[in-house]
N, C-alpha and C positions, 0 to 999 in steps of 0.2 A: 503494499498499500503504499509504504514511504516514494517508491518509487512515480509512483500513481499520482502523487502531491508532485513534487519535483516536476514532470511535464508537467499539469499544471498552471504551478508555478511561472514556468518556462513559458507556456502560451500568456503569460500574462493574465490570466483569469483568476490571483489569487496576489497578496501583497506579500512581503515576507513573515509579517505577524503572522496573516490568516496559515498561511504555510508552515510558521513552527508552530502553529497550535495543532494544524491538522495532522502534525506529525508525531504531536505529544498524542492523539489523540489514536493513532494508528499504532503507536507503542504499547498500550494502556491498554486496550485491545488484543493485539495479539498476546501479550502478559498473561491478560484475563482466558485466553483460548488452552495459553500452554502451561495453565495452573488448571483447568479442568482438567483437559487431557492426561497428567502427570496422575491426577486424584481420580479419575475414572480407572486409569490404568491401575492403578495401586491395591484401587476396591473391588478388583475382579478375580 
């Protein structure tokens, strides 16, 4: 998702602050996904 944010920023559709916020959101979402996957794996 971070790559997509960079592409959108490069196209001029986001300013630097918006791109930073979206990258942080993407990182948080991915961390949550990994945490859920690990928890599920451990519970099997």
